C-alpha positions as CSV (number, residue, x, y, z in Angstrom):
1,M,-12.3,148.4,62.4
2,V,-13.1,148.8,58.7
3,D,-14.5,152.3,57.8
4,V,-18.0,151.8,56.4
5,G,-18.9,155.4,56.6
6,D,-18.8,156.0,52.8
7,K,-20.7,152.8,52.0
8,E,-24.3,152.9,50.7
9,V,-27.1,152.2,53.2
10,T,-29.0,149.2,51.8
11,S,-31.3,146.5,52.9
12,R,-29.2,143.5,54.0
13,T,-30.2,139.9,54.9
14,A,-28.2,136.9,56.0
15,V,-29.2,133.3,56.6
16,A,-27.1,130.9,58.6
17,E,-27.6,127.4,60.0
18,G,-26.0,124.8,62.2
19,C,-26.8,121.5,64.0
20,L,-26.5,120.0,67.5
21,V,-26.0,116.3,67.0
22,M,-27.1,114.0,69.8
23,A,-28.0,110.5,70.7
24,P,-31.4,109.3,69.6
25,A,-32.5,108.9,73.2
26,T,-31.6,112.5,73.9
27,L,-33.8,113.6,71.0
28,D,-36.6,111.4,72.2
29,A,-36.4,113.1,75.7
30,L,-36.4,116.5,74.1
31,R,-39.5,115.7,72.0
32,A,-41.2,114.2,75.0
33,G,-40.6,117.4,77.1
34,S,-38.7,115.4,79.8
35,T,-35.7,117.6,80.2
36,A,-34.8,119.0,83.6
37,K,-34.1,122.6,82.7
38,G,-37.3,123.3,80.8
39,D,-37.9,123.6,77.1
40,P,-34.4,123.8,75.4
41,L,-35.9,124.9,72.1
42,V,-37.6,128.0,73.4
43,V,-34.7,129.0,75.6
44,A,-32.2,128.5,72.7
45,Q,-34.4,130.6,70.4
46,I,-34.4,133.5,72.9
47,A,-30.6,133.1,73.5
48,G,-29.9,133.2,69.8
49,I,-32.0,136.3,69.2
50,Q,-30.3,138.1,72.1
51,A,-26.8,137.1,70.9
52,A,-27.6,138.4,67.4
53,K,-28.4,141.8,68.9
54,R,-25.1,141.8,70.9
55,T,-22.8,140.5,68.2
56,A,-20.6,143.6,68.3
57,E,-20.0,143.1,72.0
58,L,-18.9,139.4,71.4
59,I,-16.9,139.6,68.2
60,P,-14.0,142.1,68.2
61,L,-14.1,144.7,65.4
62,C,-17.7,144.0,64.4
63,H,-19.8,147.1,63.8
64,T,-22.9,147.7,65.9
65,I,-25.8,147.3,63.6
66,P,-29.5,148.2,64.3
67,L,-31.2,145.0,63.4
68,S,-34.7,145.2,61.9
69,S,-35.5,141.5,62.4
70,V,-34.1,138.2,63.7
71,D,-36.1,135.2,62.7
72,L,-34.6,132.1,64.4
73,T,-36.0,128.6,64.3
74,V,-34.6,125.9,66.6
75,E,-36.2,122.5,65.7
76,P,-35.7,118.8,66.3
77,D,-34.5,117.0,63.2
78,G,-34.6,113.2,63.3
79,S,-32.4,112.9,60.3
80,I,-29.4,114.3,62.2
81,P,-30.5,113.1,65.0
82,G,-30.5,116.4,66.9
83,V,-31.5,120.0,66.6
84,R,-31.2,122.3,63.6
85,A,-31.0,126.1,64.1
86,T,-31.6,128.5,61.2
87,A,-31.3,132.3,61.6
88,R,-32.5,135.0,59.1
89,V,-31.3,138.4,60.1
90,R,-32.2,141.7,58.4
91,A,-31.0,145.3,58.7
92,T,-30.8,148.5,56.7
93,A,-27.2,149.5,57.2
94,T,-23.8,150.2,55.6
95,T,-22.5,146.7,56.4
96,G,-23.8,143.2,56.3
97,V,-25.4,141.0,59.0
98,E,-23.6,137.7,58.3
99,M,-21.9,137.7,61.7
100,E,-25.2,138.4,63.4
101,A,-26.8,135.4,61.8
102,L,-23.8,133.1,62.6
103,T,-23.8,134.4,66.2
104,A,-27.5,133.7,66.6
105,V,-27.1,130.1,65.4
106,S,-24.0,129.5,67.6
107,A,-25.6,130.9,70.8
108,A,-28.8,128.9,70.2
109,L,-26.9,125.7,69.7
110,L,-24.7,126.3,72.7
111,T,-27.7,127.0,74.8
112,A,-29.4,123.8,73.7
113,Y,-26.3,121.9,74.6
114,D,-26.2,123.5,78.0
115,M,-29.8,122.5,78.7
116,L,-29.3,118.9,77.5
117,K,-25.8,118.1,78.7
118,A,-27.1,116.2,81.7
119,L,-28.6,113.7,79.3
120,D,-25.8,113.6,76.7
121,R,-22.3,115.0,77.2
122,G,-21.3,113.5,73.8
123,M,-23.3,116.0,71.8
124,R,-21.5,118.0,69.2
125,I,-22.2,121.2,67.3
126,E,-21.6,120.9,63.6
127,G,-22.0,122.7,60.3
128,I,-22.4,126.3,61.4
129,Q,-22.4,128.1,58.1
130,L,-23.6,131.0,56.1
131,L,-26.2,129.9,53.6
132,S,-26.9,133.2,51.9
133,K,-26.6,136.9,52.1
134,E,-28.1,139.8,50.2
135,G,-27.4,143.5,49.9
136,G,-24.5,145.8,49.7
137,R,-21.9,146.2,47.0
138,S,-21.4,142.5,46.5
139,G,-25.2,141.8,46.0
140,R,-26.4,138.2,46.5
141,W,-24.3,135.3,47.7
142,G,-25.4,131.8,48.3
143,A,-25.1,128.2,47.1
144,D,-27.8,128.8,44.5
145,V,-26.4,132.0,43.2
146,P,-23.7,132.1,40.4
147,Q,-20.5,133.6,41.9
148,R,-18.4,136.4,40.5
149,D,-14.9,135.5,39.6
150,D,-13.2,137.7,42.2
151,A,-10.3,135.3,42.7
152,A,-8.0,137.2,40.2
153,T,-8.6,140.5,41.9
154,L,-8.3,139.2,45.5
155,A,-5.3,137.0,45.0
156,P,-1.9,138.5,45.8
157,E,0.6,139.3,43.1
158,P,2.9,136.4,42.4
159,S,6.4,137.0,43.8
160,T,9.3,136.9,41.4
C-alpha cells in the first residue's frame, strides 16, 4: 500500500459515471414499475452508496477513507436505452476518492442488472469512467480542465 502519511489533508471530490444498456422493452418495464424484485433504481442507489463506503474491503491496497458524502443518482435514460448511474463522492483526507466513486457506479449498475436480468439477460454495463476529480497535490482533473504535461516526468528513461 502506498504511504500517504506525509500527504496534506485536503478536501477531495470525484465524479464517475456508467450505463446499463438494455432493450427498450426492459426500460419500458422499469419505467412502468412492473419489475418482479421491486424498484431497481432505489435498490441500486443504496447498493452503490454502501459499496462506496466499503471500497477498501473490495479493492486490494485501497486506503480506508472516511467519506463525508456519497451522492449517487441512478436514472432511466432513453437515449441509451437504459440506466445511467452518476456518483459524486467527497472526503477530507490524504488520498483521493476516485476508487470510491467508480465502485459506487459499478455496484449500482450490477445491482440494477441483477434486479432486471429476468427481463433481459442481454443487458451490458458500459462506459464506467472517472469524469473529474479535485483536491490533493495534482489539483483538478477532468475533461474540461487543461491537463499538465506530466508525460515527460512519468515516462521511463529510454534504454540505450
